[in-house]
PyMOL Python script that loads the backbone (N, CA, C, O; Angstrom):
from pymol import cmd

cmd.read_pdbstr("""\
ATOM      1  N   MET A   1     -22.505  41.155  15.153  1.00  0.00           N
ATOM      2  CA  MET A   1     -21.922  40.141  15.989  1.00  0.00           C
ATOM      3  C   MET A   1     -22.106  40.502  17.456  1.00  0.00           C
ATOM      4  O   MET A   1     -21.999  41.673  17.820  1.00  0.00           O
ATOM      5  N   SER A   2     -22.374  39.538  18.283  1.00  0.00           N
ATOM      6  CA  SER A   2     -22.629  39.819  19.688  1.00  0.00           C
ATOM      7  C   SER A   2     -21.345  40.045  20.484  1.00  0.00           C
ATOM      8  O   SER A   2     -21.367  40.771  21.477  1.00  0.00           O
ATOM      9  N   ASP A   3     -20.262  39.459  20.087  1.00  0.00           N
ATOM     10  CA  ASP A   3     -19.001  39.605  20.800  1.00  0.00           C
ATOM     11  C   ASP A   3     -18.305  40.874  20.330  1.00  0.00           C
ATOM     12  O   ASP A   3     -17.867  40.953  19.183  1.00  0.00           O
ATOM     13  N   GLN A   4     -18.199  41.868  21.209  1.00  0.00           N
ATOM     14  CA  GLN A   4     -17.612  43.143  20.836  1.00  0.00           C
ATOM     15  C   GLN A   4     -16.107  43.047  20.621  1.00  0.00           C
ATOM     16  O   GLN A   4     -15.526  43.915  19.970  1.00  0.00           O
ATOM     17  N   ASN A   5     -15.466  42.013  21.152  1.00  0.00           N
ATOM     18  CA  ASN A   5     -14.022  41.880  21.021  1.00  0.00           C
ATOM     19  C   ASN A   5     -13.593  41.165  19.757  1.00  0.00           C
ATOM     20  O   ASN A   5     -12.397  41.087  19.478  1.00  0.00           O
ATOM     21  N   GLN A   6     -14.524  40.643  18.986  1.00  0.00           N
ATOM     22  CA  GLN A   6     -14.155  39.931  17.766  1.00  0.00           C
ATOM     23  C   GLN A   6     -14.485  40.791  16.560  1.00  0.00           C
ATOM     24  O   GLN A   6     -15.577  41.350  16.458  1.00  0.00           O
ATOM     25  N   CYS A   7     -13.524  40.888  15.645  1.00  0.00           N
ATOM     26  CA  CYS A   7     -13.737  41.644  14.415  1.00  0.00           C
ATOM     27  C   CYS A   7     -14.754  40.918  13.553  1.00  0.00           C
ATOM     28  O   CYS A   7     -14.861  39.693  13.601  1.00  0.00           O
ATOM     29  N   GLU A   8     -15.495  41.675  12.769  1.00  0.00           N
ATOM     30  CA  GLU A   8     -16.501  41.095  11.878  1.00  0.00           C
ATOM     31  C   GLU A   8     -15.864  40.131  10.880  1.00  0.00           C
ATOM     32  O   GLU A   8     -16.507  39.174  10.448  1.00  0.00           O
ATOM     33  N   THR A   9     -14.598  40.376  10.508  1.00  0.00           N
ATOM     34  CA  THR A   9     -13.950  39.546   9.501  1.00  0.00           C
ATOM     35  C   THR A   9     -13.160  38.393  10.111  1.00  0.00           C
ATOM     36  O   THR A   9     -12.543  37.615   9.384  1.00  0.00           O
ATOM     37  N   GLY A  10     -13.173  38.276  11.427  1.00  0.00           N
ATOM     38  CA  GLY A  10     -12.394  37.244  12.107  1.00  0.00           C
ATOM     39  C   GLY A  10     -12.928  35.852  11.832  1.00  0.00           C
ATOM     40  O   GLY A  10     -14.080  35.690  11.430  1.00  0.00           O
ATOM     41  N   PRO A  11     -12.081  34.839  12.051  1.00  0.00           N
ATOM     42  CA  PRO A  11     -12.494  33.459  11.803  1.00  0.00           C
ATOM     43  C   PRO A  11     -13.515  33.000  12.828  1.00  0.00           C
ATOM     44  O   PRO A  11     -13.552  33.516  13.945  1.00  0.00           O
ATOM     45  N   SER A  12     -14.334  32.046  12.462  1.00  0.00           N
ATOM     46  CA  SER A  12     -15.266  31.482  13.428  1.00  0.00           C
ATOM     47  C   SER A  12     -14.475  30.639  14.420  1.00  0.00           C
ATOM     48  O   SER A  12     -13.411  30.115  14.091  1.00  0.00           O
ATOM     49  N   GLN A  13     -14.999  30.512  15.627  1.00  0.00           N
ATOM     50  CA  GLN A  13     -14.298  29.750  16.659  1.00  0.00           C
ATOM     51  C   GLN A  13     -14.096  28.297  16.246  1.00  0.00           C
ATOM     52  O   GLN A  13     -13.092  27.693  16.625  1.00  0.00           O
ATOM     53  N   ALA A  14     -15.022  27.716  15.480  1.00  0.00           N
ATOM     54  CA  ALA A  14     -14.916  26.318  15.073  1.00  0.00           C
ATOM     55  C   ALA A  14     -13.720  26.097  14.150  1.00  0.00           C
ATOM     56  O   ALA A  14     -13.135  25.014  14.153  1.00  0.00           O
ATOM     57  N   ALA A  15     -13.350  27.103  13.364  1.00  0.00           N
ATOM     58  CA  ALA A  15     -12.271  26.962  12.399  1.00  0.00           C
ATOM     59  C   ALA A  15     -10.912  27.378  12.961  1.00  0.00           C
ATOM     60  O   ALA A  15      -9.902  27.266  12.266  1.00  0.00           O
ATOM     61  N   TYR A  16     -10.870  27.847  14.184  1.00  0.00           N
ATOM     62  CA  TYR A  16      -9.628  28.404  14.736  1.00  0.00           C
ATOM     63  C   TYR A  16      -8.581  27.322  15.001  1.00  0.00           C
ATOM     64  O   TYR A  16      -8.843  26.332  15.685  1.00  0.00           O
ATOM     65  N   VAL A  17      -7.400  27.536  14.444  1.00  0.00           N
ATOM     66  CA  VAL A  17      -6.227  26.710  14.725  1.00  0.00           C
ATOM     67  C   VAL A  17      -5.134  27.684  15.139  1.00  0.00           C
ATOM     68  O   VAL A  17      -4.775  28.560  14.351  1.00  0.00           O
ATOM     69  N   PRO A  18      -4.588  27.561  16.356  1.00  0.00           N
ATOM     70  CA  PRO A  18      -3.587  28.520  16.813  1.00  0.00           C
ATOM     71  C   PRO A  18      -2.373  28.589  15.886  1.00  0.00           C
ATOM     72  O   PRO A  18      -1.907  27.577  15.362  1.00  0.00           O
ATOM     73  N   SER A  19      -1.887  29.790  15.705  1.00  0.00           N
ATOM     74  CA  SER A  19      -0.695  30.016  14.896  1.00  0.00           C
ATOM     75  C   SER A  19       0.533  29.475  15.636  1.00  0.00           C
ATOM     76  O   SER A  19       0.636  29.634  16.852  1.00  0.00           O
ATOM     77  N   PRO A  20       1.457  28.844  14.924  1.00  0.00           N
ATOM     78  CA  PRO A  20       2.651  28.309  15.584  1.00  0.00           C
ATOM     79  C   PRO A  20       3.489  29.371  16.311  1.00  0.00           C
ATOM     80  O   PRO A  20       4.196  29.039  17.262  1.00  0.00           O
ATOM     81  N   ILE A  21       3.425  30.634  15.886  1.00  0.00           N
ATOM     82  CA  ILE A  21       4.241  31.681  16.521  1.00  0.00           C
ATOM     83  C   ILE A  21       3.835  31.916  17.977  1.00  0.00           C
ATOM     84  O   ILE A  21       4.615  32.461  18.758  1.00  0.00           O
ATOM     85  N   LEU A  22       2.621  31.508  18.343  1.00  0.00           N
ATOM     86  CA  LEU A  22       2.164  31.729  19.721  1.00  0.00           C
ATOM     87  C   LEU A  22       3.024  31.002  20.742  1.00  0.00           C
ATOM     88  O   LEU A  22       3.053  31.394  21.908  1.00  0.00           O
ATOM     89  N   GLN A  23       3.727  29.952  20.329  1.00  0.00           N
ATOM     90  CA  GLN A  23       4.594  29.232  21.268  1.00  0.00           C
ATOM     91  C   GLN A  23       5.678  30.140  21.850  1.00  0.00           C
ATOM     92  O   GLN A  23       6.166  29.901  22.955  1.00  0.00           O
ATOM     93  N   TYR A  24       6.050  31.179  21.107  1.00  0.00           N
ATOM     94  CA  TYR A  24       7.108  32.081  21.557  1.00  0.00           C
ATOM     95  C   TYR A  24       6.608  33.161  22.510  1.00  0.00           C
ATOM     96  O   TYR A  24       7.395  33.975  22.993  1.00  0.00           O
ATOM     97  N   PHE A  25       5.309  33.174  22.782  1.00  0.00           N
ATOM     98  CA  PHE A  25       4.750  34.128  23.725  1.00  0.00           C
ATOM     99  C   PHE A  25       4.539  33.512  25.101  1.00  0.00           C
ATOM    100  O   PHE A  25       4.012  34.176  25.994  1.00  0.00           O
ATOM    101  N   LYS A  26       4.932  32.272  25.291  1.00  0.00           N
ATOM    102  CA  LYS A  26       4.796  31.623  26.602  1.00  0.00           C
ATOM    103  C   LYS A  26       5.654  32.386  27.611  1.00  0.00           C
ATOM    104  O   LYS A  26       6.679  32.967  27.255  1.00  0.00           O
ATOM    105  N   PHE A  27       5.228  32.376  28.858  1.00  0.00           N
ATOM    106  CA  PHE A  27       5.944  33.162  29.861  1.00  0.00           C
ATOM    107  C   PHE A  27       6.181  32.406  31.167  1.00  0.00           C
ATOM    108  O   PHE A  27       6.809  32.943  32.079  1.00  0.00           O
ATOM    109  N   ASP A  28       5.693  31.174  31.273  1.00  0.00           N
ATOM    110  CA  ASP A  28       5.835  30.415  32.524  1.00  0.00           C
ATOM    111  C   ASP A  28       7.290  30.166  32.921  1.00  0.00           C
ATOM    112  O   ASP A  28       7.595  30.018  34.104  1.00  0.00           O
ATOM    113  N   HIS A  29       8.175  30.121  31.946  1.00  0.00           N
ATOM    114  CA  HIS A  29       9.578  29.819  32.212  1.00  0.00           C
ATOM    115  C   HIS A  29      10.357  31.035  32.720  1.00  0.00           C
ATOM    116  O   HIS A  29      11.480  30.898  33.204  1.00  0.00           O
ATOM    117  N   LEU A  30       9.761  32.214  32.608  1.00  0.00           N
ATOM    118  CA  LEU A  30      10.452  33.443  32.999  1.00  0.00           C
ATOM    119  C   LEU A  30      10.404  33.654  34.511  1.00  0.00           C
ATOM    120  O   LEU A  30       9.504  33.149  35.182  1.00  0.00           O
ATOM    121  N   PRO A  31      11.370  34.399  35.045  1.00  0.00           N
ATOM    122  CA  PRO A  31      11.288  34.766  36.461  1.00  0.00           C
ATOM    123  C   PRO A  31       9.994  35.546  36.727  1.00  0.00           C
ATOM    124  O   PRO A  31       9.480  36.222  35.835  1.00  0.00           O
ATOM    125  N   GLU A  32       9.478  35.453  37.938  1.00  0.00           N
ATOM    126  CA  GLU A  32       8.207  36.101  38.289  1.00  0.00           C
ATOM    127  C   GLU A  32       8.184  37.580  37.927  1.00  0.00           C
ATOM    128  O   GLU A  32       7.152  38.096  37.497  1.00  0.00           O
ATOM    129  N   LYS A  33       9.297  38.257  38.095  1.00  0.00           N
ATOM    130  CA  LYS A  33       9.369  39.701  37.825  1.00  0.00           C
ATOM    131  C   LYS A  33       9.081  40.006  36.343  1.00  0.00           C
ATOM    132  O   LYS A  33       8.526  41.057  36.026  1.00  0.00           O
ATOM    133  N   LEU A  34       9.456  39.094  35.444  1.00  0.00           N
ATOM    134  CA  LEU A  34       9.302  39.332  34.009  1.00  0.00           C
ATOM    135  C   LEU A  34       7.990  38.798  33.441  1.00  0.00           C
ATOM    136  O   LEU A  34       7.590  39.182  32.342  1.00  0.00           O
ATOM    137  N   GLN A  35       7.324  37.922  34.174  1.00  0.00           N
ATOM    138  CA  GLN A  35       6.105  37.301  33.661  1.00  0.00           C
ATOM    139  C   GLN A  35       4.991  38.292  33.329  1.00  0.00           C
ATOM    140  O   GLN A  35       4.345  38.128  32.294  1.00  0.00           O
ATOM    141  N   PRO A  36       4.730  39.315  34.155  1.00  0.00           N
ATOM    142  CA  PRO A  36       3.652  40.250  33.807  1.00  0.00           C
ATOM    143  C   PRO A  36       3.902  40.987  32.486  1.00  0.00           C
ATOM    144  O   PRO A  36       2.958  41.290  31.756  1.00  0.00           O
ATOM    145  N   ILE A  37       5.138  41.267  32.187  1.00  0.00           N
ATOM    146  CA  ILE A  37       5.477  41.949  30.932  1.00  0.00           C
ATOM    147  C   ILE A  37       5.131  41.040  29.767  1.00  0.00           C
ATOM    148  O   ILE A  37       4.427  41.443  28.841  1.00  0.00           O
ATOM    149  N   SER A  38       5.620  39.831  29.816  1.00  0.00           N
ATOM    150  CA  SER A  38       5.390  38.880  28.733  1.00  0.00           C
ATOM    151  C   SER A  38       3.922  38.466  28.648  1.00  0.00           C
ATOM    152  O   SER A  38       3.400  38.244  27.556  1.00  0.00           O
ATOM    153  N   ARG A  39       3.263  38.364  29.791  1.00  0.00           N
ATOM    154  CA  ARG A  39       1.845  37.962  29.830  1.00  0.00           C
ATOM    155  C   ARG A  39       0.978  38.941  29.038  1.00  0.00           C
ATOM    156  O   ARG A  39       0.043  38.528  28.352  1.00  0.00           O
ATOM    157  N   THR A  40       1.281  40.220  29.129  1.00  0.00           N
ATOM    158  CA  THR A  40       0.522  41.240  28.395  1.00  0.00           C
ATOM    159  C   THR A  40       0.641  41.028  26.895  1.00  0.00           C
ATOM    160  O   THR A  40      -0.354  41.114  26.175  1.00  0.00           O
ATOM    161  N   PHE A  41       1.835  40.754  26.422  1.00  0.00           N
ATOM    162  CA  PHE A  41       2.043  40.498  24.994  1.00  0.00           C
ATOM    163  C   PHE A  41       1.370  39.183  24.584  1.00  0.00           C
ATOM    164  O   PHE A  41       0.823  39.078  23.486  1.00  0.00           O
ATOM    165  N   HIS A  42       1.415  38.192  25.462  1.00  0.00           N
ATOM    166  CA  HIS A  42       0.755  36.908  25.182  1.00  0.00           C
ATOM    167  C   HIS A  42      -0.736  37.113  24.961  1.00  0.00           C
ATOM    168  O   HIS A  42      -1.313  36.571  24.018  1.00  0.00           O
ATOM    169  N   ALA A  43      -1.355  37.897  25.835  1.00  0.00           N
ATOM    170  CA  ALA A  43      -2.792  38.144  25.715  1.00  0.00           C
ATOM    171  C   ALA A  43      -3.123  38.863  24.409  1.00  0.00           C
ATOM    172  O   ALA A  43      -4.091  38.519  23.732  1.00  0.00           O
ATOM    173  N   THR A  44      -2.319  39.854  24.064  1.00  0.00           N
ATOM    174  CA  THR A  44      -2.565  40.597  22.825  1.00  0.00           C
ATOM    175  C   THR A  44      -2.362  39.708  21.609  1.00  0.00           C
ATOM    176  O   THR A  44      -3.172  39.724  20.682  1.00  0.00           O
ATOM    177  N   ALA A  45      -1.285  38.932  21.610  1.00  0.00           N
ATOM    178  CA  ALA A  45      -1.018  38.036  20.476  1.00  0.00           C
ATOM    179  C   ALA A  45      -2.131  37.001  20.328  1.00  0.00           C
ATOM    180  O   ALA A  45      -2.531  36.681  19.209  1.00  0.00           O
ATOM    181  N   SER A  46      -2.626  36.483  21.433  1.00  0.00           N
ATOM    182  CA  SER A  46      -3.715  35.514  21.375  1.00  0.00           C
ATOM    183  C   SER A  46      -4.976  36.150  20.790  1.00  0.00           C
ATOM    184  O   SER A  46      -5.670  35.535  19.981  1.00  0.00           O
ATOM    185  N   TRP A  47      -5.264  37.377  21.201  1.00  0.00           N
ATOM    186  CA  TRP A  47      -6.437  38.073  20.661  1.00  0.00           C
ATOM    187  C   TRP A  47      -6.295  38.280  19.152  1.00  0.00           C
ATOM    188  O   TRP A  47      -7.222  38.011  18.388  1.00  0.00           O
ATOM    189  N   VAL A  48      -5.126  38.760  18.737  1.00  0.00           N
ATOM    190  CA  VAL A  48      -4.879  38.981  17.304  1.00  0.00           C
ATOM    191  C   VAL A  48      -5.060  37.681  16.536  1.00  0.00           C
ATOM    192  O   VAL A  48      -5.723  37.651  15.499  1.00  0.00           O
ATOM    193  N   ASP A  49      -4.470  36.608  17.048  1.00  0.00           N
ATOM    194  CA  ASP A  49      -4.534  35.326  16.355  1.00  0.00           C
ATOM    195  C   ASP A  49      -5.960  34.796  16.251  1.00  0.00           C
ATOM    196  O   ASP A  49      -6.339  34.219  15.232  1.00  0.00           O
ATOM    197  N   GLN A  50      -6.738  34.990  17.292  1.00  0.00           N
ATOM    198  CA  GLN A  50      -8.096  34.447  17.321  1.00  0.00           C
ATOM    199  C   GLN A  50      -9.115  35.303  16.580  1.00  0.00           C
ATOM    200  O   GLN A  50     -10.151  34.794  16.152  1.00  0.00           O
ATOM    201  N   ASN A  51      -8.839  36.590  16.425  1.00  0.00           N
ATOM    202  CA  ASN A  51      -9.870  37.495  15.932  1.00  0.00           C
ATOM    203  C   ASN A  51      -9.608  38.126  14.569  1.00  0.00           C
ATOM    204  O   ASN A  51     -10.524  38.691  13.970  1.00  0.00           O
ATOM    205  N   LEU A  52      -8.412  38.045  14.081  1.00  0.00           N
ATOM    206  CA  LEU A  52      -8.126  38.620  12.767  1.00  0.00           C
ATOM    207  C   LEU A  52      -8.012  37.513  11.726  1.00  0.00           C
ATOM    208  O   LEU A  52      -7.608  36.394  12.043  1.00  0.00           O
ATOM    209  N   PRO A  53      -8.368  37.827  10.492  1.00  0.00           N
ATOM    210  CA  PRO A  53      -8.286  36.805   9.446  1.00  0.00           C
ATOM    211  C   PRO A  53      -6.830  36.458   9.136  1.00  0.00           C
ATOM    212  O   PRO A  53      -5.947  37.312   9.217  1.00  0.00           O
ATOM    213  N   ASN A  54      -6.594  35.209   8.782  1.00  0.00           N
ATOM    214  CA  ASN A  54      -5.252  34.782   8.401  1.00  0.00           C
ATOM    215  C   ASN A  54      -4.794  35.553   7.170  1.00  0.00           C
ATOM    216  O   ASN A  54      -5.590  35.875   6.288  1.00  0.00           O
ATOM    217  N   GLY A  55      -3.511  35.837   7.127  1.00  0.00           N
ATOM    218  CA  GLY A  55      -2.950  36.543   5.987  1.00  0.00           C
ATOM    219  C   GLY A  55      -1.633  37.184   6.355  1.00  0.00           C
ATOM    220  O   GLY A  55      -1.168  37.088   7.491  1.00  0.00           O
ATOM    221  N   ALA A  56      -1.046  37.832   5.384  1.00  0.00           N
ATOM    222  CA  ALA A  56       0.279  38.431   5.557  1.00  0.00           C
ATOM    223  C   ALA A  56       0.304  39.480   6.665  1.00  0.00           C
ATOM    224  O   ALA A  56       1.251  39.523   7.451  1.00  0.00           O
ATOM    225  N   GLU A  57      -0.724  40.326   6.737  1.00  0.00           N
ATOM    226  CA  GLU A  57      -0.729  41.396   7.739  1.00  0.00           C
ATOM    227  C   GLU A  57      -0.864  40.844   9.155  1.00  0.00           C
ATOM    228  O   GLU A  57      -0.276  41.392  10.088  1.00  0.00           O
ATOM    229  N   LYS A  58      -1.619  39.785   9.324  1.00  0.00           N
ATOM    230  CA  LYS A  58      -1.729  39.153  10.643  1.00  0.00           C
ATOM    231  C   LYS A  58      -0.383  38.559  11.042  1.00  0.00           C
ATOM    232  O   LYS A  58       0.038  38.670  12.193  1.00  0.00           O
ATOM    233  N   THR A  59       0.280  37.935  10.091  1.00  0.00           N
ATOM    234  CA  THR A  59       1.602  37.366  10.365  1.00  0.00           C
ATOM    235  C   THR A  59       2.585  38.452  10.775  1.00  0.00           C
ATOM    236  O   THR A  59       3.346  38.279  11.727  1.00  0.00           O
ATOM    237  N   VAL A  60       2.568  39.569  10.060  1.00  0.00           N
ATOM    238  CA  VAL A  60       3.449  40.694  10.399  1.00  0.00           C
ATOM    239  C   VAL A  60       3.104  41.224  11.794  1.00  0.00           C
ATOM    240  O   VAL A  60       3.999  41.497  12.593  1.00  0.00           O
ATOM    241  N   ALA A  61       1.817  41.368  12.084  1.00  0.00           N
ATOM    242  CA  ALA A  61       1.405  41.874  13.394  1.00  0.00           C
ATOM    243  C   ALA A  61       1.921  40.975  14.512  1.00  0.00           C
ATOM    244  O   ALA A  61       2.433  41.467  15.517  1.00  0.00           O
ATOM    245  N   LEU A  62       1.791  39.676  14.345  1.00  0.00           N
ATOM    246  CA  LEU A  62       2.267  38.748  15.370  1.00  0.00           C
ATOM    247  C   LEU A  62       3.788  38.788  15.498  1.00  0.00           C
ATOM    248  O   LEU A  62       4.321  38.715  16.606  1.00  0.00           O
ATOM    249  N   ARG A  63       4.476  38.901  14.385  1.00  0.00           N
ATOM    250  CA  ARG A  63       5.934  38.971  14.422  1.00  0.00           C
ATOM    251  C   ARG A  63       6.405  40.240  15.123  1.00  0.00           C
ATOM    252  O   ARG A  63       7.349  40.204  15.911  1.00  0.00           O
ATOM    253  N   LYS A  64       5.743  41.366  14.834  1.00  0.00           N
ATOM    254  CA  LYS A  64       6.114  42.638  15.475  1.00  0.00           C
ATOM    255  C   LYS A  64       5.811  42.589  16.974  1.00  0.00           C
ATOM    256  O   LYS A  64       6.578  43.115  17.781  1.00  0.00           O
ATOM    257  N   LEU A  65       4.695  41.959  17.345  1.00  0.00           N
ATOM    258  CA  LEU A  65       4.406  41.784  18.770  1.00  0.00           C
ATOM    259  C   LEU A  65       5.496  40.964  19.457  1.00  0.00           C
ATOM    260  O   LEU A  65       5.887  41.263  20.585  1.00  0.00           O
ATOM    261  N   LEU A  66       5.981  39.934  18.772  1.00  0.00           N
ATOM    262  CA  LEU A  66       7.050  39.113  19.335  1.00  0.00           C
ATOM    263  C   LEU A  66       8.323  39.942  19.517  1.00  0.00           C
ATOM    264  O   LEU A  66       8.989  39.843  20.548  1.00  0.00           O
ATOM    265  N   GLU A  67       8.653  40.747  18.530  1.00  0.00           N
ATOM    266  CA  GLU A  67       9.824  41.628  18.652  1.00  0.00           C
ATOM    267  C   GLU A  67       9.656  42.587  19.824  1.00  0.00           C
ATOM    268  O   GLU A  67      10.591  42.809  20.592  1.00  0.00           O
ATOM    269  N   GLY A  68       8.467  43.150  19.955  1.00  0.00           N
ATOM    270  CA  GLY A  68       8.193  44.063  21.059  1.00  0.00           C
ATOM    271  C   GLY A  68       8.282  43.379  22.405  1.00  0.00           C
ATOM    272  O   GLY A  68       8.830  43.930  23.359  1.00  0.00           O
ATOM    273  N   LYS A  69       7.736  42.169  22.478  1.00  0.00           N
ATOM    274  CA  LYS A  69       7.795  41.407  23.731  1.00  0.00           C
ATOM    275  C   LYS A  69       9.232  41.133  24.127  1.00  0.00           C
ATOM    276  O   LYS A  69       9.611  41.316  25.284  1.00  0.00           O
ATOM    277  N   ASP A  70      10.033  40.693  23.161  1.00  0.00           N
ATOM    278  CA  ASP A  70      11.436  40.398  23.457  1.00  0.00           C
ATOM    279  C   ASP A  70      12.171  41.645  23.949  1.00  0.00           C
ATOM    280  O   ASP A  70      12.940  41.580  24.908  1.00  0.00           O
ATOM    281  N   ALA A  71      11.929  42.779  23.289  1.00  0.00           N
ATOM    282  CA  ALA A  71      12.588  44.021  23.682  1.00  0.00           C
ATOM    283  C   ALA A  71      12.130  44.471  25.064  1.00  0.00           C
ATOM    284  O   ALA A  71      12.947  44.922  25.867  1.00  0.00           O
ATOM    285  N   ALA A  72      10.829  44.354  25.353  1.00  0.00           N
ATOM    286  CA  ALA A  72      10.310  44.780  26.648  1.00  0.00           C
ATOM    287  C   ALA A  72      10.876  43.924  27.776  1.00  0.00           C
ATOM    288  O   ALA A  72      11.218  44.439  28.841  1.00  0.00           O
ATOM    289  N   VAL A  73      10.974  42.619  27.541  1.00  0.00           N
ATOM    290  CA  VAL A  73      11.543  41.739  28.568  1.00  0.00           C
ATOM    291  C   VAL A  73      13.015  42.075  28.783  1.00  0.00           C
ATOM    292  O   VAL A  73      13.482  42.134  29.920  1.00  0.00           O
ATOM    293  N   ARG A  74      13.743  42.293  27.690  1.00  0.00           N
ATOM    294  CA  ARG A  74      15.164  42.671  27.838  1.00  0.00           C
ATOM    295  C   ARG A  74      15.310  44.002  28.558  1.00  0.00           C
ATOM    296  O   ARG A  74      16.237  44.179  29.348  1.00  0.00           O
ATOM    297  N   ALA A  75      14.402  44.944  28.296  1.00  0.00           N
ATOM    298  CA  ALA A  75      14.478  46.252  28.950  1.00  0.00           C
ATOM    299  C   ALA A  75      14.305  46.131  30.460  1.00  0.00           C
ATOM    300  O   ALA A  75      14.827  46.953  31.213  1.00  0.00           O
ATOM    301  N   ALA A  76      13.582  45.120  30.900  1.00  0.00           N
ATOM    302  CA  ALA A  76      13.344  44.927  32.327  1.00  0.00           C
ATOM    303  C   ALA A  76      14.464  44.166  33.020  1.00  0.00           C
ATOM    304  O   ALA A  76      14.479  44.069  34.248  1.00  0.00           O
ATOM    305  N   LEU A  77      15.396  43.628  32.253  1.00  0.00           N
ATOM    306  CA  LEU A  77      16.521  42.900  32.845  1.00  0.00           C
ATOM    307  C   LEU A  77      17.512  43.886  33.443  1.00  0.00           C
ATOM    308  O   LEU A  77      17.649  45.009  32.957  1.00  0.00           O
ATOM    309  N   PRO A  78      18.199  43.468  34.494  1.00  0.00           N
ATOM    310  CA  PRO A  78      19.244  44.350  35.025  1.00  0.00           C
ATOM    311  C   PRO A  78      20.329  44.534  33.973  1.00  0.00           C
ATOM    312  O   PRO A  78      20.638  43.615  33.215  1.00  0.00           O
ATOM    313  N   SER A  79      20.893  45.709  33.938  1.00  0.00           N
ATOM    314  CA  SER A  79      21.949  45.984  32.968  1.00  0.00           C
ATOM    315  C   SER A  79      23.166  45.124  33.258  1.00  0.00           C
ATOM    316  O   SER A  79      23.621  45.028  34.398  1.00  0.00           O
ATOM    317  N   ALA A  80      23.680  44.507  32.223  1.00  0.00           N
ATOM    318  CA  ALA A  80      24.896  43.708  32.358  1.00  0.00           C
ATOM    319  C   ALA A  80      26.088  44.654  32.341  1.00  0.00           C
ATOM    320  O   ALA A  80      26.080  45.652  31.622  1.00  0.00           O
ATOM    321  N   PRO A  81      27.099  44.348  33.120  1.00  0.00           N
ATOM    322  CA  PRO A  81      28.285  45.207  33.076  1.00  0.00           C
ATOM    323  C   PRO A  81      28.912  45.146  31.685  1.00  0.00           C
ATOM    324  O   PRO A  81      28.976  44.084  31.065  1.00  0.00           O
ATOM    325  N   VAL A  82      29.362  46.273  31.218  1.00  0.00           N
ATOM    326  CA  VAL A  82      29.974  46.354  29.898  1.00  0.00           C
ATOM    327  C   VAL A  82      31.447  45.987  30.036  1.00  0.00           C
ATOM    328  O   VAL A  82      32.169  46.552  30.858  1.00  0.00           O
ATOM    329  N   ALA A  83      31.876  45.037  29.221  1.00  0.00           N
ATOM    330  CA  ALA A  83      33.281  44.628  29.252  1.00  0.00           C
ATOM    331  C   ALA A  83      34.140  45.711  28.617  1.00  0.00           C
ATOM    332  O   ALA A  83      33.805  46.256  27.565  1.00  0.00           O
ATOM    333  N   VAL A  84      35.231  46.006  29.261  1.00  0.00           N
ATOM    334  CA  VAL A  84      36.166  47.008  28.737  1.00  0.00           C
ATOM    335  C   VAL A  84      37.361  46.262  28.174  1.00  0.00           C
ATOM    336  O   VAL A  84      38.001  45.465  28.860  1.00  0.00           O
ATOM    337  N   THR A  85      37.650  46.539  26.900  1.00  0.00           N
ATOM    338  CA  THR A  85      38.786  45.867  26.252  1.00  0.00           C
ATOM    339  C   THR A  85      40.095  46.534  26.654  1.00  0.00           C
ATOM    340  O   THR A  85      40.103  47.646  27.183  1.00  0.00           O
ATOM    341  N   SER A  86      41.187  45.847  26.399  1.00  0.00           N
ATOM    342  CA  SER A  86      42.506  46.414  26.745  1.00  0.00           C
ATOM    343  C   SER A  86      42.798  47.678  25.946  1.00  0.00           C
ATOM    344  O   SER A  86      43.497  48.568  26.430  1.00  0.00           O
ATOM    345  N   GLU A  87      42.262  47.766  24.709  1.00  0.00           N
ATOM    346  CA  GLU A  87      42.459  48.976  23.908  1.00  0.00           C
ATOM    347  C   GLU A  87      41.717  50.149  24.529  1.00  0.00           C
ATOM    348  O   GLU A  87      42.211  51.277  24.523  1.00  0.00           O
ATOM    349  N   GLN A  88      40.537  49.884  25.063  1.00  0.00           N
ATOM    350  CA  GLN A  88      39.775  50.959  25.704  1.00  0.00           C
ATOM    351  C   GLN A  88      40.442  51.416  26.981  1.00  0.00           C
ATOM    352  O   GLN A  88      40.404  52.600  27.316  1.00  0.00           O
ATOM    353  N   LYS A  89      41.061  50.475  27.705  1.00  0.00           N
ATOM    354  CA  LYS A  89      41.756  50.851  28.934  1.00  0.00           C
ATOM    355  C   LYS A  89      42.969  51.719  28.622  1.00  0.00           C
ATOM    356  O   LYS A  89      43.287  52.637  29.378  1.00  0.00           O
ATOM    357  N   ALA A  90      43.639  51.437  27.529  1.00  0.00           N
ATOM    358  CA  ALA A  90      44.851  52.171  27.163  1.00  0.00           C
ATOM    359  C   ALA A  90      44.532  53.576  26.663  1.00  0.00           C
ATOM    360  O   ALA A  90      45.388  54.459  26.712  1.00  0.00           O
ATOM    361  N   ALA A  91      43.338  53.785  26.194  1.00  0.00           N
ATOM    362  CA  ALA A  91      42.974  55.091  25.621  1.00  0.00           C
ATOM    363  C   ALA A  91      42.810  56.161  26.642  1.00  0.00           C
ATOM    364  O   ALA A  91      42.506  57.303  26.296  1.00  0.00           O
TER     365      ALA A  91
END
""", "prot")
cmd.dss("prot")
cmd.show_as("cartoon", "prot")
cmd.util.cbc("prot")
cmd.orient("prot")
């Protein structure tokens, strides 16, 4: 194959239909500070979807990427103050 980025077993471009999970990798709605984080996962998920054959392992890979993206975006958020309950104050 001439394209070094496509796996030999990947689908042909003519048969490609984007996976519905890709909608969750959009990043335009995020604040500018968080977009580069999500954009990286979007690019990887798009590559996986376009270049790997459909099947259970591809689905798992995309789902794990989504989990990773969500965690990475949350990690970049400012820490929320932790609420202290009245029982904790009394202790």
